[in-house]
Legacy VTK file of the C-alpha trace (Angstrom):
# vtk DataFile Version 3.0
C-alpha trace
ASCII
DATASET POLYDATA
POINTS 644 float
5.761 -35.370 37.368
4.406 -38.850 36.495
0.747 -39.446 35.784
-0.846 -41.449 38.064
-3.520 -43.952 36.133
-5.410 -44.587 39.365
-6.076 -41.034 40.583
-5.666 -39.106 37.463
-3.465 -36.597 39.202
-0.144 -35.281 37.905
1.869 -36.579 40.962
2.010 -40.229 42.512
0.803 -40.045 46.009
2.869 -41.431 48.237
-0.165 -43.190 49.961
0.001 -45.815 46.631
3.618 -46.239 47.319
4.485 -48.327 50.249
6.777 -50.716 51.706
5.153 -53.671 49.691
3.482 -52.269 46.856
6.049 -53.499 44.607
4.642 -56.944 45.452
1.399 -55.593 43.657
0.748 -53.654 40.600
0.307 -50.103 41.487
3.636 -49.099 40.441
3.002 -50.501 36.670
1.249 -47.171 36.494
4.569 -45.323 36.313
5.452 -45.935 32.661
9.043 -45.446 31.591
8.890 -42.640 29.157
11.780 -41.343 26.763
14.374 -39.258 29.433
14.528 -35.614 28.962
18.109 -36.201 28.876
20.409 -37.692 26.039
21.666 -40.637 27.696
24.054 -43.251 26.323
23.446 -46.480 28.215
25.639 -49.557 28.213
24.223 -53.127 28.202
24.373 -53.639 32.068
22.267 -50.075 32.183
19.944 -51.390 30.005
19.294 -54.440 31.435
18.862 -53.172 35.040
16.239 -50.512 33.374
14.559 -53.202 31.166
14.177 -55.142 34.683
12.515 -52.292 36.503
10.378 -51.292 33.555
9.045 -54.891 33.388
8.331 -55.175 36.758
6.544 -51.334 36.667
4.010 -53.029 34.070
4.664 -56.540 32.384
1.124 -56.087 30.127
2.362 -52.752 28.874
1.947 -52.945 25.036
-0.273 -55.516 24.667
-3.489 -55.210 22.638
-6.934 -55.615 24.331
-7.475 -59.005 22.322
-4.334 -60.384 23.112
-5.050 -59.586 26.806
-8.520 -61.244 26.596
-7.216 -64.399 25.312
-4.087 -64.699 28.020
-6.987 -63.990 30.746
-9.180 -67.088 29.334
-6.073 -68.723 28.767
-4.817 -68.504 32.415
-8.475 -69.293 33.793
-8.877 -72.611 32.039
-4.943 -73.600 32.567
-5.495 -73.135 36.425
-9.019 -74.777 36.264
-10.383 -71.584 37.604
-14.364 -71.938 38.004
-17.026 -71.968 35.058
-17.556 -70.069 31.764
-18.793 -67.035 33.758
-15.280 -66.871 35.734
-13.477 -67.107 32.535
-15.214 -64.162 31.139
-14.149 -62.368 34.320
-10.726 -62.909 33.611
-10.973 -61.789 29.870
-12.222 -58.368 31.197
-10.021 -58.660 34.371
-7.042 -59.051 32.027
-7.435 -56.025 30.083
-8.466 -53.976 33.180
-5.196 -55.141 34.474
-3.416 -53.174 32.032
-4.809 -49.940 33.007
-7.352 -49.902 35.438
-8.224 -46.265 35.271
-9.666 -46.467 31.510
-11.955 -49.172 32.259
-14.958 -47.026 30.190
-13.008 -48.057 27.046
-13.046 -51.940 28.059
-15.794 -53.781 25.981
-18.467 -55.970 27.375
-18.486 -54.769 30.729
-22.005 -54.541 32.600
-23.924 -51.792 33.972
-23.363 -53.079 37.340
-19.628 -53.589 36.954
-18.917 -50.417 35.274
-20.683 -48.605 38.326
-18.482 -50.871 40.822
-15.431 -49.721 38.713
-16.175 -46.378 38.881
-16.716 -46.326 42.587
-13.101 -47.121 43.064
-12.399 -43.606 42.010
-15.502 -41.770 43.299
-16.003 -43.538 46.657
-12.263 -45.456 47.592
-13.713 -46.446 51.161
-16.869 -48.029 49.864
-15.787 -51.526 50.296
-17.168 -55.212 51.082
-17.622 -56.035 54.836
-14.959 -58.744 55.127
-12.855 -55.923 53.539
-13.306 -54.019 56.639
-12.910 -56.903 59.136
-9.529 -56.711 57.298
-8.828 -53.410 58.168
-9.625 -54.232 61.886
-7.329 -56.857 61.822
-4.498 -55.253 60.440
-4.965 -52.325 62.815
-5.576 -54.529 65.896
-2.442 -55.966 65.040
-0.476 -52.462 64.965
-2.149 -51.962 68.372
-0.912 -55.342 69.569
2.820 -54.293 68.504
2.336 -50.506 70.319
1.179 -52.146 73.424
3.775 -54.912 73.370
6.450 -51.841 73.288
4.640 -49.430 75.753
3.629 -51.072 79.301
7.335 -51.355 80.067
7.314 -47.758 80.315
5.263 -47.762 83.662
5.932 -51.478 84.462
9.768 -50.763 84.984
8.834 -47.756 87.831
8.091 -50.779 90.068
9.561 -53.992 88.937
13.276 -52.292 89.556
12.940 -52.431 92.917
11.947 -55.850 93.218
14.596 -57.167 91.129
17.152 -55.163 93.019
18.397 -52.952 89.805
17.280 -49.561 90.863
20.243 -47.704 91.625
22.476 -45.608 89.621
25.461 -48.041 89.705
26.820 -49.497 85.926
25.154 -52.944 86.801
21.514 -51.431 87.727
21.286 -49.282 84.661
22.843 -51.359 82.145
20.256 -54.098 83.289
17.441 -52.322 83.228
18.656 -51.053 79.451
18.745 -54.746 78.628
15.759 -55.476 80.008
13.992 -52.928 78.019
16.073 -53.677 74.804
15.309 -57.407 74.855
12.979 -57.653 72.581
14.469 -55.323 69.965
17.686 -57.399 70.499
15.672 -60.440 69.386
13.791 -58.551 66.388
17.046 -57.657 65.139
18.925 -60.506 65.063
16.707 -63.360 65.141
13.052 -62.406 65.048
12.908 -60.251 61.445
14.801 -63.244 59.569
12.254 -65.554 60.646
9.545 -63.421 58.444
10.182 -65.459 55.398
10.278 -69.194 56.280
6.935 -68.484 58.783
5.568 -66.852 55.997
6.416 -69.677 53.424
5.593 -72.537 56.028
2.198 -71.200 57.602
0.539 -68.245 55.329
0.285 -64.744 56.193
-2.671 -65.399 58.323
-0.836 -68.521 60.071
2.198 -65.852 60.747
-0.108 -63.532 62.280
-1.908 -66.184 64.432
1.310 -67.481 65.545
3.175 -64.155 66.409
0.337 -63.131 68.252
0.477 -66.425 70.306
4.078 -65.626 70.911
3.392 -62.082 72.089
0.361 -63.111 74.491
2.511 -65.671 76.066
5.496 -63.653 76.325
3.236 -60.743 78.171
1.448 -63.217 80.281
4.937 -64.653 81.061
6.428 -61.416 82.177
3.728 -61.116 84.850
5.146 -64.174 86.485
8.761 -63.596 86.683
10.797 -62.853 89.942
14.160 -62.080 88.826
15.963 -59.658 86.398
17.333 -62.700 84.526
13.839 -64.460 84.127
12.163 -60.895 83.003
15.005 -61.031 80.093
13.931 -64.381 78.573
10.630 -63.370 78.782
10.756 -59.981 76.683
13.562 -61.642 74.517
10.839 -64.435 73.682
8.322 -61.484 72.901
10.689 -60.427 70.191
9.746 -63.356 68.300
6.136 -61.776 68.384
7.092 -58.568 67.215
9.297 -59.322 64.366
8.075 -61.208 61.982
4.651 -59.375 62.685
5.764 -56.199 61.968
6.868 -57.552 58.782
3.871 -59.575 57.873
0.944 -57.365 58.461
1.656 -54.335 55.941
2.392 -57.495 53.561
-0.841 -58.614 54.252
-2.818 -55.476 53.825
-0.636 -54.676 50.648
-1.951 -57.801 48.959
-5.373 -58.059 50.001
-6.553 -54.286 49.646
-7.818 -52.751 46.638
-5.132 -50.355 44.684
-6.965 -47.623 45.799
-6.881 -47.874 49.381
-3.682 -49.786 49.531
-1.263 -47.115 50.393
-3.470 -45.392 53.130
-4.271 -48.697 54.574
-0.652 -50.217 54.894
0.484 -46.623 56.313
-1.902 -46.882 59.109
0.496 -49.074 60.568
2.122 -46.352 62.203
-0.950 -44.592 63.423
-2.425 -47.396 64.984
0.751 -48.549 66.351
0.969 -45.193 67.876
-2.478 -45.904 69.533
-1.066 -49.394 70.853
1.530 -47.138 72.624
-1.128 -44.542 74.085
-3.270 -47.737 75.348
-0.178 -49.220 76.908
-0.060 -46.003 78.600
-3.453 -46.236 79.618
-2.917 -49.366 81.297
0.023 -48.724 83.139
-2.390 -45.922 84.462
-4.966 -48.101 85.079
-3.253 -50.671 87.404
-1.038 -48.081 89.114
-3.443 -48.094 92.318
-3.484 -51.925 92.436
-2.451 -53.202 95.756
-0.472 -56.396 96.536
-2.651 -59.334 97.458
-1.420 -61.969 100.191
1.398 -64.366 98.550
1.964 -61.858 95.520
4.395 -59.031 95.295
4.284 -56.482 92.791
0.635 -57.109 91.567
0.417 -53.522 89.995
3.702 -54.155 87.450
2.416 -57.569 87.136
-1.060 -56.889 85.690
0.629 -53.995 83.432
3.017 -56.102 81.859
0.562 -59.017 81.261
-2.357 -56.674 80.196
-0.529 -56.217 76.614
-1.866 -59.667 76.052
-5.568 -58.473 75.602
-5.216 -57.009 71.869
-3.071 -60.051 70.781
-6.174 -62.418 72.215
-8.239 -60.343 70.080
-6.626 -60.891 67.235
-6.068 -64.456 67.650
-9.741 -64.754 68.239
-10.756 -63.463 64.377
-7.917 -63.783 62.377
-9.282 -67.009 60.746
-12.194 -65.108 60.044
-10.455 -63.109 57.073
-9.557 -64.761 53.865
-5.427 -65.988 53.475
-3.419 -63.601 51.041
-4.127 -64.388 47.390
-0.503 -63.673 46.466
0.605 -66.308 48.968
-1.832 -68.912 47.543
-0.528 -68.117 43.898
3.426 -68.738 45.498
2.286 -72.033 46.263
0.361 -72.636 42.908
-3.173 -72.563 44.017
-4.644 -70.136 41.580
-8.146 -70.969 42.211
-8.000 -70.611 45.929
-6.406 -67.011 45.425
-9.078 -66.281 43.118
-11.588 -67.710 45.909
-10.044 -65.598 48.147
-10.059 -62.421 46.192
-13.311 -62.816 45.034
-14.674 -62.604 49.002
-12.740 -58.893 48.944
-14.426 -57.200 45.997
-17.815 -56.269 44.775
-17.505 -58.107 41.143
-15.691 -61.072 39.895
-14.370 -58.805 37.186
-12.636 -57.065 39.604
-10.946 -60.114 41.776
-10.030 -61.327 38.006
-8.310 -58.039 37.243
-6.336 -58.061 40.685
-5.524 -61.841 40.476
-4.268 -61.922 36.869
-2.123 -58.863 37.423
-0.603 -60.778 40.736
0.152 -63.696 38.197
2.054 -61.609 35.442
3.803 -59.987 38.113
5.027 -62.797 39.859
6.164 -64.388 36.556
7.830 -61.373 35.665
9.735 -60.974 39.036
11.091 -64.834 38.327
12.313 -63.693 35.064
13.984 -60.999 36.419
15.543 -62.871 39.384
16.804 -65.630 36.944
18.813 -62.937 35.030
20.190 -60.733 37.724
23.083 -61.402 40.009
23.508 -61.415 43.781
20.758 -58.779 44.807
23.209 -57.574 47.698
26.224 -57.105 45.232
23.575 -55.273 43.232
22.534 -52.941 46.020
26.392 -52.054 46.659
28.340 -51.917 43.429
25.862 -50.122 41.315
26.160 -46.530 42.487
22.338 -45.711 41.495
21.602 -48.466 43.891
24.395 -47.486 46.370
23.016 -43.869 46.712
19.520 -45.058 47.249
20.894 -47.377 50.129
22.839 -44.588 51.871
19.815 -42.201 52.091
17.405 -45.251 53.215
20.159 -46.072 56.188
20.259 -42.375 56.827
16.195 -41.939 57.312
16.145 -45.363 59.253
18.920 -44.687 61.630
17.835 -41.111 62.409
14.059 -42.578 63.420
15.957 -44.083 66.046
18.560 -41.583 66.749
16.562 -38.714 66.598
15.205 -39.984 70.455
11.573 -40.649 70.077
12.043 -44.118 71.628
13.923 -42.686 74.608
10.604 -41.236 75.518
8.411 -44.075 74.228
10.047 -46.388 76.639
11.050 -44.421 79.778
9.155 -41.268 79.819
7.537 -42.369 82.957
11.031 -42.607 84.737
12.044 -39.090 83.114
9.032 -37.464 84.335
9.516 -39.202 87.729
13.466 -37.861 87.790
12.006 -34.135 87.039
10.093 -33.981 90.084
6.632 -35.603 89.343
4.894 -37.964 91.421
4.630 -41.524 90.357
0.776 -41.188 89.259
1.847 -38.081 87.678
4.479 -39.337 85.652
2.254 -42.052 84.214
-0.004 -39.430 83.471
2.100 -37.394 81.764
3.407 -40.485 79.861
-0.553 -40.823 78.941
-0.668 -37.306 77.322
2.821 -37.974 75.199
0.823 -41.419 73.820
-2.108 -39.263 72.767
-0.245 -36.402 71.131
1.985 -39.354 69.364
-0.999 -40.931 68.109
-3.233 -37.799 67.178
-0.674 -35.988 65.297
0.250 -39.458 63.727
-3.287 -39.115 61.890
-2.645 -36.260 59.542
0.658 -37.886 58.368
-0.913 -39.330 55.263
-1.492 -35.866 54.218
1.408 -34.037 55.252
4.116 -36.303 53.508
2.064 -35.742 50.453
1.852 -32.348 50.624
5.617 -31.438 51.527
7.560 -34.119 50.470
9.911 -36.031 52.757
12.742 -34.119 52.405
11.313 -30.914 53.115
9.433 -32.472 56.087
12.696 -34.243 57.483
14.597 -30.571 56.953
12.080 -28.877 58.817
11.386 -31.298 61.631
14.894 -31.910 62.600
15.864 -28.624 63.894
12.657 -28.432 65.580
13.258 -31.795 67.244
16.648 -30.435 68.086
14.932 -27.218 70.004
12.943 -29.710 71.621
15.333 -31.947 73.263
17.603 -29.239 74.297
14.631 -27.336 75.793
13.692 -30.665 77.828
17.137 -31.227 78.838
17.836 -27.352 79.946
14.392 -27.437 81.851
16.169 -30.220 84.145
18.303 -27.355 85.424
14.920 -25.236 87.003
15.220 -25.763 90.735
13.243 -28.525 91.652
12.407 -26.996 95.267
11.418 -23.139 94.282
10.267 -23.262 90.872
8.535 -26.950 90.923
5.324 -26.159 88.416
7.459 -24.410 86.419
9.999 -27.386 86.370
7.508 -29.563 85.283
5.346 -27.893 82.942
8.540 -27.116 80.663
9.631 -30.651 81.038
6.121 -32.052 79.938
5.948 -29.003 76.945
9.165 -30.148 75.511
8.477 -33.554 75.207
4.586 -33.273 73.904
6.268 -30.533 71.318
8.905 -33.242 70.341
5.905 -35.497 69.907
3.780 -32.899 67.863
6.976 -32.653 65.647
7.988 -36.219 65.190
4.509 -37.725 64.195
4.639 -35.950 60.720
8.258 -36.222 60.049
10.676 -39.111 61.101
7.579 -41.079 62.170
6.071 -41.730 58.387
9.044 -40.742 56.259
11.520 -43.656 56.902
9.442 -46.353 55.600
7.939 -44.624 52.662
11.231 -43.204 51.390
13.157 -46.378 51.724
10.269 -47.900 49.691
10.041 -45.524 46.846
14.051 -45.087 46.538
14.967 -48.939 45.621
14.796 -49.861 42.093
12.149 -52.562 41.777
14.479 -55.414 41.211
16.249 -55.249 44.749
13.586 -53.405 46.598
12.763 -56.440 48.837
16.328 -56.838 49.797
16.571 -52.877 50.467
13.340 -53.089 52.639
14.985 -55.958 54.621
18.188 -54.007 55.138
16.072 -51.138 56.575
13.642 -52.759 58.702
16.813 -54.449 60.421
18.485 -51.336 60.689
15.491 -49.639 62.560
15.309 -52.611 65.107
18.902 -52.829 65.684
19.203 -48.955 66.378
16.046 -49.308 68.694
18.193 -52.118 70.722
21.002 -49.904 70.712
18.837 -46.780 71.868
17.049 -48.488 74.309
19.702 -50.468 76.186
22.118 -47.405 76.334
19.796 -44.717 77.727
19.924 -45.534 81.593
23.616 -45.602 81.612
23.881 -42.659 79.220
21.537 -40.581 81.928
23.590 -41.681 84.500
27.024 -40.901 83.028
25.935 -37.699 81.053
23.077 -36.387 83.378
19.599 -36.016 82.062
20.452 -32.718 80.574
23.736 -34.146 78.768
21.803 -37.125 77.711
19.159 -35.077 75.992
21.517 -32.875 74.674
23.216 -35.809 72.891
20.019 -36.602 71.079
19.466 -33.036 70.108
22.968 -33.094 68.734
22.011 -35.963 66.451
19.051 -34.214 65.384
21.450 -31.620 64.172
23.531 -34.334 62.384
20.451 -35.884 60.842
19.483 -32.349 59.319
22.877 -32.108 57.600
22.814 -35.792 56.398
19.338 -35.205 54.816
20.845 -31.751 53.526
23.577 -33.435 52.014
22.904 -37.075 50.898
18.989 -37.648 50.752
17.385 -36.759 47.441
13.698 -35.929 47.427
11.419 -38.953 46.230
7.838 -37.136 45.944
5.778 -37.584 43.072
8.613 -39.133 40.997
8.268 -41.418 38.346
10.630 -44.753 38.144
12.679 -42.963 35.429
12.682 -39.815 37.173
13.913 -41.780 40.389
17.044 -42.885 38.248
17.896 -39.856 37.417
17.519 -38.167 40.656
19.868 -41.305 42.144
22.236 -41.047 38.861
23.278 -37.403 40.432
26.774 -38.044 42.215
27.098 -37.906 45.780
29.542 -34.662 45.774
27.056 -32.864 43.230
24.225 -33.392 45.651
26.144 -32.651 48.963
27.381 -29.134 46.863
23.933 -28.722 46.008
22.700 -29.052 49.485
25.379 -26.693 50.809
24.022 -24.190 48.095
20.602 -24.554 49.577
21.299 -22.977 53.202
21.516 -19.463 51.732
18.363 -20.111 49.698
16.634 -21.257 53.136
17.967 -18.304 54.973
16.798 -15.790 52.904
13.197 -17.412 51.975
11.934 -18.704 55.274
14.243 -16.553 57.919
14.213 -13.008 56.172
11.346 -13.542 53.945
13.127 -12.364 50.812
12.308 -13.635 47.492
14.863 -16.480 46.315
14.594 -18.854 43.486
15.426 -22.297 44.233
18.016 -24.071 42.268
17.028 -26.594 40.031
19.334 -29.857 40.199
17.777 -32.443 38.059
16.242 -30.868 35.081
18.525 -27.855 34.033
21.214 -29.994 31.838
20.289 -31.394 28.480
23.742 -33.563 27.852
24.860 -36.453 29.829
28.538 -34.992 29.826
30.212 -34.995 33.584
27.107 -36.857 34.701
27.489 -40.044 36.470
24.271 -42.522 34.894
24.581 -44.315 38.256
26.340 -47.454 36.940
29.885 -48.327 37.432
32.347 -46.790 34.999
35.678 -49.268 35.285
37.436 -46.184 34.405
35.664 -43.758 36.539
34.208 -44.988 39.380
32.201 -42.490 41.216
30.886 -43.162 44.735
LINES 1 645
644 0 1 2 3 4 5 6 7 8 9 10 11 12 13 14 15 16 17 18 19 20 21 22 23 24 25 26 27 28 29 30 31 32 33 34 35 36 37 38 39 40 41 42 43 44 45 46 47 48 49 50 51 52 53 54 55 56 57 58 59 60 61 62 63 64 65 66 67 68 69 70 71 72 73 74 75 76 77 78 79 80 81 82 83 84 85 86 87 88 89 90 91 92 93 94 95 96 97 98 99 100 101 102 103 104 105 106 107 108 109 110 111 112 113 114 115 116 117 118 119 120 121 122 123 124 125 126 127 128 129 130 131 132 133 134 135 136 137 138 139 140 141 142 143 144 145 146 147 148 149 150 151 152 153 154 155 156 157 158 159 160 161 162 163 164 165 166 167 168 169 170 171 172 173 174 175 176 177 178 179 180 181 182 183 184 185 186 187 188 189 190 191 192 193 194 195 196 197 198 199 200 201 202 203 204 205 206 207 208 209 210 211 212 213 214 215 216 217 218 219 220 221 222 223 224 225 226 227 228 229 230 231 232 233 234 235 236 237 238 239 240 241 242 243 244 245 246 247 248 249 250 251 252 253 254 255 256 257 258 259 260 261 262 263 264 265 266 267 268 269 270 271 272 273 274 275 276 277 278 279 280 281 282 283 284 285 286 287 288 289 290 291 292 293 294 295 296 297 298 299 300 301 302 303 304 305 306 307 308 309 310 311 312 313 314 315 316 317 318 319 320 321 322 323 324 325 326 327 328 329 330 331 332 333 334 335 336 337 338 339 340 341 342 343 344 345 346 347 348 349 350 351 352 353 354 355 356 357 358 359 360 361 362 363 364 365 366 367 368 369 370 371 372 373 374 375 376 377 378 379 380 381 382 383 384 385 386 387 388 389 390 391 392 393 394 395 396 397 398 399 400 401 402 403 404 405 406 407 408 409 410 411 412 413 414 415 416 417 418 419 420 421 422 423 424 425 426 427 428 429 430 431 432 433 434 435 436 437 438 439 440 441 442 443 444 445 446 447 448 449 450 451 452 453 454 455 456 457 458 459 460 461 462 463 464 465 466 467 468 469 470 471 472 473 474 475 476 477 478 479 480 481 482 483 484 485 486 487 488 489 490 491 492 493 494 495 496 497 498 499 500 501 502 503 504 505 506 507 508 509 510 511 512 513 514 515 516 517 518 519 520 521 522 523 524 525 526 527 528 529 530 531 532 533 534 535 536 537 538 539 540 541 542 543 544 545 546 547 548 549 550 551 552 553 554 555 556 557 558 559 560 561 562 563 564 565 566 567 568 569 570 571 572 573 574 575 576 577 578 579 580 581 582 583 584 585 586 587 588 589 590 591 592 593 594 595 596 597 598 599 600 601 602 603 604 605 606 607 608 609 610 611 612 613 614 615 616 617 618 619 620 621 622 623 624 625 626 627 628 629 630 631 632 633 634 635 636 637 638 639 640 641 642 643
């Protein structure tokens, strides 16, 4: 296990290893210790590993005196404040090397020592402005969730008005197209606008702009009268969803202190689930609204338009929050970066510490980028990276093909098909939203306690059972056993939400952020994000036609089968990453794919004995039972023996 210098624990918390922490300085705490194996690395191997080591901690091995001088030189070079601020950078540069060892830094005042100690004793004790940032990020997540969810109830009614309420192929494909339009935009356009938007407008500006897009699109949806007009409005919504989904976690990571960074970024999922729940609340709230003279379909128009409310809230107060210090720094506006950070910290020495580390990490990243080849080629041609990519793509693909979003987007129609009344269908969808949100809350604890791979190996079979159970419940006679039928359908869907929330909910993004080496992590995460949006589109556009062709029982069984496939994909191709240092991750992903697959198959009898028969069984150790490098692929291509 690695040793986390922030927490002092022997395992690295996944709360501190999130999608965008490579942009900050958390991972400098995972030093590249001497390997327990005797590895013989060639020049290319050493370059790659040195790149990861440099990004892990650019300040490693520098004396305190040198660090103080470097901090002061940086402050004077960029004309940052007065002598008090220069003194803050002297001490901040030393603290940046290892924040946990602040008692060893000479010259800190008693108040500074108390505040630095509080970062470990009470990590949620933060300035008021930091809590406004937290509220902003949470509300942005709710915007996302509500944008996705209100169509669940609205489509029950606008399909009839648009003449696409039948079971013929035209109706089912157009229903799916309208539902999936934002994700089509996200996958092919929206996500790729994240970088130019952030470069031009900053983090706050991008959040403001995307919320304007969301609010306008939601308002627009309430005034359409044809299916193609609804498609255009919902496609436009993708410009609000895509860049925002990437920018808000970046903004949260770049403004929050290290002690709460991971937890804050992981809250994106929890508050997105809350937004989905709130979308169901809006659907139910406007169900009984009657049409007025000259307005047909007022209820569904209010449902679709109501999603603009949280976006308007964000628009109203986003500029109350400071801009990301890192964005200022990328524009060579170092004093503005420092001023922004000072507003988010109790003491100047904290702000100087964080700003100086950002600066050194940016310099290290630029140096690494200058010395490395094409990152896309590095992702594919290096076996260590390729294995990480395969594992990441598996969990991102399965996040959609486990079937969660057929429930999130179509649950009201599913309940209606099961014999529920319209009001009962909307109420039951509200229940699923509540379950999904509540069980997302403990996910931060479960992902750290049980590990990523173990959670998925446990939850995939359970999700499969829930899918089979829900689908088979549609065979219960509607006329003679109506109560039993609707109870079983509801139970199956709710239990699926209970199992999904701690498993395939939080694991994919956390795992993808950990698996890739630092020097190609941004490329890997871009691939992961585009993958999940693309298959979100595939899932949502195909469900109505799949349900019509396979029947509801067959359609649920289709995704139940994919959960079984997901179990074996994880078993064979996904190594565990919980609590691993950077070097240990290199070793984990250096195990050849056939070797890990064989290891996964050998685990099946172990699982059977230990968890079903409740017998004592010793688990096999794959990574630390060999002291030599013989017959091991080090993770880099050998021209004579290329291992995939």
